[in-house]
C-alpha positions in Angstrom: -18.5 -31.5 0.8 -20.7 -33.8 -1.4 -22.6 -36.6 0.3 -20.7 -39.1 -1.4 -17.6 -36.8 0.3 -19.3 -36.8 3.6 -19.8 -40.9 3.4 -16.4 -41.4 2.2 -15.0 -39.4 5.4 -17.3 -41.2 7.7 -16.3 -44.7 6.2 -12.6 -43.7 6.7 -13.2 -42.2 10.0 -15.1 -45.4 10.9 -11.8 -47.7 9.6 -9.8 -45.4 12.0 -11.3 -46.5 15.0 -11.9 -50.2 13.9 -7.8 -50.2 13.7 -7.5 -48.1 17.0 -9.8 -50.4 19.1 -8.2 -53.5 17.4 -6.4 -55.7 20.4 -2.6 -56.5 20.2 -0.8 -60.1 20.0 2.1 -60.7 22.1 3.8 -64.0 21.5 5.8 -65.0 24.4 8.2 -68.3 24.2 11.6 -69.3 26.1 13.4 -72.6 26.6 11.4 -75.3 28.8 11.7 -74.8 32.7 12.4 -70.8 32.1 9.6 -70.0 34.0 7.3 -69.0 31.8 3.9 -70.2 33.2 4.8 -68.4 36.5 5.2 -65.0 34.6 2.1 -65.7 32.6 0.0 -65.9 35.8 1.7 -62.9 36.9 1.0 -61.0 34.0 -3.0 -62.1 33.8 -3.7 -60.6 37.0 -1.9 -57.1 35.9 -3.0 -56.5 32.3 -6.4 -57.8 30.8 -5.0 -60.1 28.1 -7.2 -63.3 26.6 -4.8 -66.2 27.3 -5.1 -68.6 24.1 -6.0 -71.9 24.7 -3.7 -74.7 23.0 -4.7 -77.7 21.4 -2.5 -81.3 22.0 -2.6 -84.5 20.7 -1.5 -85.6 24.4 -3.9 -87.0 27.1 -5.0 -85.2 29.9 -3.4 -85.2 33.1 -5.0 -85.1 36.0 -7.0 -82.5 37.0 -7.0 -80.8 33.1 -10.3 -79.8 31.9 -10.7 -79.9 28.4 -11.6 -76.3 26.8 -9.7 -74.9 29.9 -6.0 -76.0 30.1 -5.9 -77.6 26.7 -8.3 -78.5 23.8 -7.7 -82.2 23.5 -7.7 -83.9 20.0 -7.1 -87.3 18.6 -4.1 -87.1 16.0 -6.5 -87.6 13.5 -8.7 -84.5 14.6 -5.2 -82.4 15.1 -4.4 -83.5 11.4 -7.5 -82.4 9.9 -7.0 -78.9 12.0 -3.6 -78.4 10.3 -5.3 -79.3 6.9 -8.2 -77.1 7.1 -6.0 -74.0 8.2 -7.4 -74.1 11.5 -4.2 -73.4 13.7 -2.0 -69.9 13.5 0.9 -72.4 14.3 1.7 -75.9 15.2 4.8 -78.0 16.6 5.8 -81.4 17.8 7.2 -81.1 21.2 7.7 -84.6 23.2 6.2 -87.1 21.0 2.9 -84.7 20.8 1.8 -82.0 18.9 0.7 -78.7 19.8 -1.2 -75.7 18.1 -2.5 -72.3 18.8 -6.2 -72.4 17.7 -6.5 -69.4 15.2 -10.1 -68.8 15.2 -10.2 -67.8 19.2 -7.2 -65.4 18.4 -8.9 -63.8 15.6 -12.2 -63.1 17.4 -10.8 -61.9 20.7 -8.0 -59.2 18.1 -11.4 -58.1 16.6 -13.2 -57.2 19.8 -10.3 -55.3 20.7 -9.1 -57.6 23.4 -4.8 -58.0 24.0 -4.3 -61.6 23.2 -1.2 -63.6 24.8 -0.1 -66.6 23.0 2.3 -68.9 24.7 4.3 -71.5 21.8 7.7 -73.1 21.6 10.5 -71.0 19.2 9.4 -72.7 16.2 5.5 -72.0 17.1 6.9 -68.4 17.3 8.7 -68.3 14.0 5.4 -69.7 12.2 3.5 -66.8 14.0 5.8 -64.1 12.8 5.4 -65.5 9.0 1.7 -64.9 9.6 1.4 -61.8 11.8 4.5 -59.8 11.5 2.8 -56.8 13.3 2.7 -58.9 16.5 4.7 -58.2 19.3 7.3 -61.2 20.2 8.9 -61.9 23.7 11.9 -64.2 24.5 12.0 -65.2 28.0 15.6 -66.8 29.0 17.3 -67.5 31.6 20.0 -66.0 33.6 22.3 -68.6 32.2 22.3 -72.5 31.5 23.6 -73.8 34.8 20.5 -71.9 36.5 18.3 -73.5 33.9 19.7 -77.2 34.6 19.3 -76.5 38.4 15.4 -75.2 37.6 14.7 -78.3 35.5 15.9 -80.5 38.4 14.0 -78.9 41.1 10.9 -79.5 39.3 12.0 -83.2 38.6 12.6 -83.3 34.9 15.5 -85.1 35.1 15.0 -88.2 32.9 15.4 -85.7 29.9 17.4 -82.8 31.2 19.9 -83.5 28.8 18.0 -83.3 25.4 15.7 -80.1 27.0 19.4 -78.5 27.6 20.2 -78.8 24.4 16.8 -77.6 22.9 17.7 -74.6 25.1 20.7 -74.0 23.3 19.1 -74.0 20.0 16.3 -71.9 21.4 18.4 -69.3 22.8 20.5 -68.7 19.6 17.4 -67.6 18.1 16.5 -65.1 20.7 17.7 -62.1 18.4 14.8 -62.8 16.3 12.4 -61.4 18.6 11.4 -58.2 19.6 12.2 -58.2 23.2 14.3 -60.5 25.6 13.6 -60.5 29.3 15.9 -62.3 31.7 13.9 -64.3 34.2 16.1 -64.0 37.0 14.2 -61.9 40.0 10.6 -62.6 39.7 9.5 -58.8 40.0 11.8 -57.8 38.1 11.0 -60.0 34.7 7.2 -59.1 35.4 8.3 -55.6 35.2 10.3 -55.8 32.2 7.3 -57.3 30.8 5.0 -55.0 31.5 6.9 -52.2 30.3 7.1 -53.8 26.9 3.2 -54.6 27.0 2.7 -51.1 28.3 5.0 -49.5 25.4 4.8 -52.3 22.1 6.4 -50.5 19.8 9.9 -50.9 18.1 12.1 -53.9 18.5 14.3 -53.4 22.1 16.6 -56.0 24.3 14.9 -55.6 27.8 17.2 -56.8 30.8 15.4 -56.6 34.5 15.9 -53.5 36.3 18.1 -53.7 39.2 
């Protein structure tokens, strides 16, 4: 083997190693009120994810910290970020814009860290166009009736019909995702999600175990 052959072999090995070490991107979506935040808290406690921090144009709520809960931007700043291609995805929801900053996601993936991104269904389709290799997970309620009850329990009564109509549209797109997990019993849903994370290959509709 010549010196050039050795260098080529070493370079190929290093490239393969870099591919193995690169983190995996998991895109998490589902209707409002389905319990995504609770599931994410459970997942973060069980798997070493980096949870992407979204940017938004809405005002901070009491107790929220810029850079921890959200990256708070003005409308002008958000528009500039869009024009500069600094979002992996972005969407408008309830009269405000939300987006996933690209730089932090890319940095964590390159460092070999698995990244979890929570987005609206519309945003998930944007990510799918840019990163089809990601794993797309749709969290759905056991029924629309149960979703309505959950929204009512958390006080979202003012626009509950609009949220339910949006949920119907989003649930009709569930087959666009690699995996589907029904959040009926929390422990079962978490187990189903961890199974997806551990396997993370192919496409399959996952239902919670009995």
